[in-house]
C-alpha positions in Angstrom: -3.5 -30.0 -12.1 -3.9 -27.4 -14.8 -2.7 -23.9 -13.9 -5.5 -21.3 -14.3 -5.0 -17.9 -15.8 -6.9 -14.7 -15.1 -8.6 -12.5 -17.7 -5.6 -10.1 -17.5 -3.0 -12.7 -18.4 -2.4 -11.4 -21.9 -2.0 -7.9 -20.6 0.5 -9.1 -18.0 2.6 -10.7 -20.8 2.5 -7.6 -22.9 3.9 -5.7 -19.9 6.7 -8.2 -19.5 5.5 -9.8 -16.3 7.6 -12.4 -14.5 5.2 -15.1 -13.5 4.9 -17.5 -10.6 2.3 -20.2 -9.7 0.2 -19.0 -6.8 -2.9 -20.8 -5.4 -3.2 -22.7 -8.7 -3.0 -19.6 -10.9 -0.2 -18.1 -13.1 0.3 -14.7 -11.4 2.7 -11.8 -12.0 5.3 -11.5 -9.2 6.8 -8.4 -10.8 7.3 -6.4 -14.0 10.4 -4.9 -15.6 10.9 -2.0 -13.1 11.2 -4.5 -10.2 9.5 -4.9 -6.8 11.1 -1.9 -5.1 10.1 0.6 -7.8 6.6 -0.9 -8.1 6.2 -0.6 -4.3 7.3 3.1 -4.4 5.1 3.9 -7.3 2.1 2.6 -5.5 2.9 4.7 -2.4 3.3 7.9 -4.5 0.9 7.3 -7.4 -1.4 4.5 -8.3 -0.8 0.7 -8.7 -3.1 -1.9 -10.3 -3.2 -5.3 -8.8 -4.8 -8.3 -10.5 -6.5 -10.1 -7.6 -8.9 -12.1 -9.8 -7.6 -15.4 -8.3 -9.4 -14.5 -5.1 -12.9 -15.8 -4.5 -16.0 -13.7 -5.0 -18.8 -15.5 -3.2 -22.3 -14.2 -3.6 -24.9 -15.5 -1.1 -28.5 -14.5 -1.6 -31.3 -14.7 1.0 -33.6 -12.7 3.3 -33.3 -11.8 7.1 -32.9 -15.5 7.9 -29.6 -15.5 6.0 -28.3 -12.6 8.2 -29.3 -14.6 11.3 -27.6 -17.7 10.0 -24.4 -15.8 9.1 -24.3 -14.2 12.5 -24.0 -17.8 13.9 -20.9 -18.2 11.8 -19.1 -14.8 11.7 -18.3 -12.6 14.8 -20.0 -9.6 13.2 -23.1 -7.5 14.0 -24.6 -8.1 10.5 -28.1 -6.9 11.5 -26.8 -3.4 11.7 -24.5 -3.5 8.7 -25.7 -0.9 6.2 -26.3 -1.7 2.5 -23.0 -1.7 0.5 -20.9 -1.5 3.7 -18.0 -3.9 4.3 -16.4 -5.5 7.3 -13.2 -7.5 7.8 -13.8 -10.9 9.5 -12.9 -14.6 9.8 -14.2 -18.0 9.1 -13.3 -20.1 12.2 -13.7 -23.6 13.7 -15.1 -24.3 17.2 -11.7 -23.7 18.7 -11.5 -20.2 17.0 -8.8 -21.5 14.6 -8.9 -19.4 11.4 -9.9 -21.2 8.2 -9.7 -17.9 6.3 -9.8 -14.1 6.8 -12.2 -12.3 4.5 -14.2 -9.2 3.6 -18.0 -9.4 3.8 -20.2 -6.7 2.1 -23.9 -6.3 2.4 -25.5 -6.1 -1.0 -29.1 -6.1 -2.2 -30.7 -9.4 -1.4 -27.6 -10.9 0.2 -23.8 -10.6 0.8 -20.6 -10.6 -1.2 -17.7 -12.3 0.6 -14.2 -11.9 -0.8 -12.1 -15.0 0.0 -8.4 -15.8 -0.2 -7.4 -17.7 -3.4 -5.9 -20.7 -1.6 -8.9 -21.1 0.7 -11.9 -20.3 -1.5 -12.9 -23.8 -2.5 -12.7 -25.1 1.0 -14.5 -22.1 2.4 -17.3 -22.7 -0.1 -17.7 -26.3 1.2 -17.6 -25.2 4.8 -20.2 -22.4 4.3 -22.4 -24.7 2.2 -22.5 -27.3 5.1 -23.0 -24.7 7.8 -25.8 -23.0 5.9 -27.3 -26.4 5.0 -27.6 -25.5 1.3 -30.6 -23.3 2.2 -29.5 -20.3 0.2 -28.3 -19.6 -3.4 -24.5 -19.5 -3.3 -22.3 -18.5 -6.3 -18.5 -18.6 -6.2 -18.4 -16.4 -9.3 -15.7 -17.3 -11.8 -17.3 -14.9 -14.4 -16.0 -11.8 -12.7 -12.4 -10.4 -12.3 -11.3 -8.5 -9.3 -8.9 -5.6 -9.8 -7.4 -3.5 -7.0 -6.4 0.1 -7.6 -4.2 1.4 -4.8 -2.3 4.6 -4.0 -2.9 8.4 -3.4 -3.8 9.1 -7.1 -6.2 6.2 -7.4 -9.4 8.2 -6.6 -8.7 10.7 -9.3 -7.7 8.1 -11.9 -10.8 5.9 -11.2 -13.1 8.9 -11.1 -12.0 9.9 -14.6 -13.3 6.5 -15.8 -16.3 5.9 -13.4 -17.6 9.3 -12.3 -18.5 9.5 -8.6 -16.2 6.8 -7.3 -14.2 9.3 -5.2 -17.4 10.0 -3.2 -17.3 6.5 -1.7 -16.4 6.2 2.0 -13.7 3.8 3.3 -15.1 0.2 3.5 -18.1 1.1 1.5 -19.1 0.3 -2.1 -21.6 0.8 -4.9 -22.5 -0.1 -8.4 -21.1 1.8 -11.3 -21.3 1.5 -15.1 -18.5 0.7 -17.5 -19.4 0.0 -21.2 -23.0 -0.6 -20.1 -21.8 -3.3 -17.7 -22.4 -3.1 -13.9 -19.2 -2.9 -11.9 -19.2 -3.2 -8.1 -16.5 -0.9 -6.5 -15.5 -0.9 -2.9 -13.1 1.6 -1.2 -10.7 -0.8 0.4 -7.4 -2.5 -0.1 -4.4 -4.3 1.2 -1.5 -1.9 0.9 -1.9 0.7 3.7 -2.9 3.2 1.0 -6.3 4.7 -0.1 -7.6 2.5 -2.8 -10.5 0.6 -4.4 -11.4 -2.9 -5.6 -13.4 -3.4 -8.7 -15.5 -6.5 -9.5 -16.0 -6.5 -13.2 -17.2 -9.1 -15.8 -14.2 -11.0 -17.2 -14.7 -9.9 -20.8 -14.3 -6.2 -19.8 -11.4 -6.6 -17.3 -8.7 -6.0 -19.9 -10.3 -2.9 -21.4 -11.0 -1.4 -18.0 -7.4 -2.0 -16.9 -6.0 -0.4 -20.0 -8.1 2.7 -19.3 -6.5 2.8 -15.8 -3.0 2.5 -17.4 -3.8 5.3 -19.9 -4.7 7.5 -17.0 -1.4 7.1 -15.2 -1.7 3.9 -13.1 0.8 1.0 -13.5 0.5 -2.8 -13.2 2.0 -4.0 -9.9 3.0 -7.6 -9.1 2.5 -9.9 -6.1 6.0 -9.1 -4.8 5.2 -5.5 -4.1 1.8 -6.4 -2.8 3.5 -8.4 -0.1 6.0 -5.7 0.8 3.2 -3.0 0.9 0.9 -5.1 3.1 3.8 -6.0 5.5 4.8 -2.4 6.0 1.1 -1.7 6.7 1.1 -4.4 9.4 -1.5 -6.5 7.6 -1.8 -10.2 8.0 -1.3 -12.8 5.2 -3.2 -16.1 5.4 -0.8 -19.0 5.7 1.7 -16.7 7.5 0.2 -14.7 10.3 -3.1 -16.5 10.1 -4.0 -20.2 10.0 -6.0 -22.9 11.7 -3.5 -22.9 14.6 -4.0 -19.2 15.3 -7.0 -17.3 16.8 -8.0 -13.7 16.1 -7.1 -12.8 19.7 -3.6 -14.2 19.3 -3.3 -12.5 16.0 -4.0 -9.1 17.7 -7.2 -8.7 15.7 -9.8 -8.3 18.5 -10.8 -5.0 16.9 -12.4 -7.0 14.0 -14.9 -8.7 16.4 -18.1 -6.7 17.1 -18.3 -5.5 20.7 -21.9 -6.8 21.0 -20.7 -10.3 19.8 -18.0 -10.4 22.4 -20.6 -9.7 25.1 -23.3 -12.1 23.8 -21.2 -14.7 21.8 -23.3 -17.2 19.8 -20.9 -17.5 16.8 -18.5 -20.4 16.0 -15.5 -20.2 18.2 -17.1 -17.6 20.6 -16.4 -19.6 23.8 -12.6 -19.7 23.0 -12.6 -16.0 21.9 -14.4 -14.8 25.0 -12.1 -16.9 27.3 -9.0 -15.6 25.6 -10.1 -12.0 26.0 -10.7 -12.6 29.8 -7.7 -14.9 30.5 -5.2 -13.6 27.9 -3.2 -15.7 25.5 0.2 -17.4 25.7 1.3 -15.8 22.4 0.5 -12.7 20.4 1.3 -11.2 17.0 3.8 -8.3 17.1 5.9 -6.1 14.9 9.6 -6.8 15.0 12.3 -4.4 13.8 15.7 -5.9 13.2 18.7 -3.7 14.0 20.9 -2.9 11.0 20.1 -4.3 7.6 19.3 -7.9 8.5 16.2 -9.4 6.9 14.6 -12.2 9.0 12.4 -14.4 6.9 9.5 -16.6 7.8 10.4 -19.4 10.4 13.3 -17.4 11.9 13.4 -18.2 15.6 13.0 -15.3 18.1 15.1 -15.5 21.4 14.9 -13.4 24.6 18.0 -12.0 26.3 18.5 -15.3 28.2 18.8 -17.1 24.8 15.5 -18.9 25.2 13.2 -19.4 22.2 10.1 -17.2 22.7 8.6 -17.1 19.2 9.0 -17.2 15.5 8.9 -14.8 12.5 5.9 -15.2 10.2 6.8 -12.6 7.5 9.9 -10.5 7.0 11.3 -8.4 4.2 13.0 -5.1 3.3 10.5 -2.2 3.6 11.2 0.3 0.8 9.1 3.0 2.3 10.9 2.8 5.7 14.3 2.1 4.2 15.0 -0.9 6.4 14.0 -4.4 7.3 10.6 -5.1 8.8 9.1 -8.3 10.2 6.0 -9.7 12.0 5.7 -12.8 14.1 4.4 -14.4 17.3 6.1 -14.1 20.7 5.2 -15.2 24.2 2.9 -12.5 25.7 5.3 -11.4 28.4 7.9 -10.4 25.7 5.4 -8.5 23.6 5.8 -5.0 25.1 7.1 -2.3 22.7 10.9 -1.8 22.8 11.6 -5.3 24.3 15.0 -6.4 23.1 15.0 -9.8 21.3 17.4 -11.7 19.0 16.8 -13.3 15.7 18.7 -16.4 14.6 19.8 -16.2 11.0 22.3 -18.6 9.5 23.3 -19.8 13.0 24.0 -16.4 14.4 21.8 -14.3 16.7 21.1 -10.7 15.7 19.5 -7.9 17.8 16.0 -6.7 17.1 13.2 -4.9 19.0 9.5 -5.5 19.4 7.7 -2.5 17.9 4.2 -1.2 17.2 2.3 -1.8 14.0 2.1 -0.6 11.3 5.6 0.2 10.2 4.2 2.7 7.7 1.0 4.6 8.2 -1.2 6.8 6.0 -4.8 7.8 6.9 -7.5 5.9 5.1 -10.3 8.1 3.7 -13.1 8.0 6.3 -15.5 10.4 4.4 -16.1 11.5 0.9 -13.2 13.4 -0.6 -15.2 15.9 -2.7 
C-alpha cells in the first residue's frame, strides 16, 4: 500500500524531521532538537503538530440528523450550541469502542474529527448506521494543524485576529489569504491550544507564519509524552473494541441525560456498568525510581498475583520521572495502592496514582 504524505511533508523535510510510518502516512516522529526538548518547548511556548492524517468528517442534515446521531453517540446533541465541541465515542452494542472522537456542531450539520487509523472504518460504520440518508464527506482536501502551548493564543491571534476570544471546546470560522479556516480551541497536550482546519494548498504558508511568530514544529514522539502526562487516552492503547468508556474512566464524557434515558448504541451495557461497577478500570501508575514500564508490562499486587497491564508508559519530561497508565482490577484501583511492575523478569515497586500527572488549567472563557 502506498504511504500517504500530508501537505506539510516538504516543510517537515526542510526542518530535518525524522519520519515514521503511522496509520498509512509518513509522519514526523521528531526533529533535530529531540523529543524531550520539543516536549518542554510546547509546555513553555508553542508547538505546531501536523495532525492532517486524522479524519475530518463533515455530515450535513437537518434536525433529523441530530436525532439520528443521538441514537449513535452518548451525547445531548439537541442542546449543543453552534460551533461547540464535545468529546465522545463510536461504540458497538456491547459498548466496545470503535473510536474516540471530537464532534462539533457547525452550520447545517456536524464536523467529527476521527483517529487516523480508524477513519475509513468509522466512515463505513456511520454510513451504514445513518443508512446513507445524509451527505457525508471525509474531507481529504483539508489539513489539520494543532497549535499547543501557553503562547499559542498570542501567536495565532497575530495571524488570525480574534482567535484568542474563543472559549475552550468552541470554534469559529476565520480568514487566511481569503480562505475560510475553521479553528477550535482544543488539543491533546494538557495545554491551552487550538486546531486549525485549512485547505491543503494554504497549510504550508499558514504553518510558516506560525513559525515566523515563534512556534516550532513538534513531532509525534513529544505529542505522545505530552498526552500521557496529561492523562489522555490513545486509541489502540487505553481504548479499543475490548474496552468500554466506563472501564476507561471516561464516564464524564457521557451526557447525564443520556445515562438516565439511554437510547444510544451500547447504552444498556453503559448503564449496567455504572450501576454494578466494572471488573477493571483505567488508572495512573507511578513507578518508583527511574523505571520506565512500557505497554504490555504486567501489574502485580503484593501477593504477586497479576491484577492488570500497562497500556502506555514513558519518561515524563515535565514531571522529571516515569509515568504510566493501565488497567487494574477495580479493588486495586485506589490511590496510593502499592503494586509491582514486571520488567525484564524482575518486579519493581510502583503506586496507583490520580490523573493527570501534569495539570494546567484550560481556558474556560475568553482571555481578552
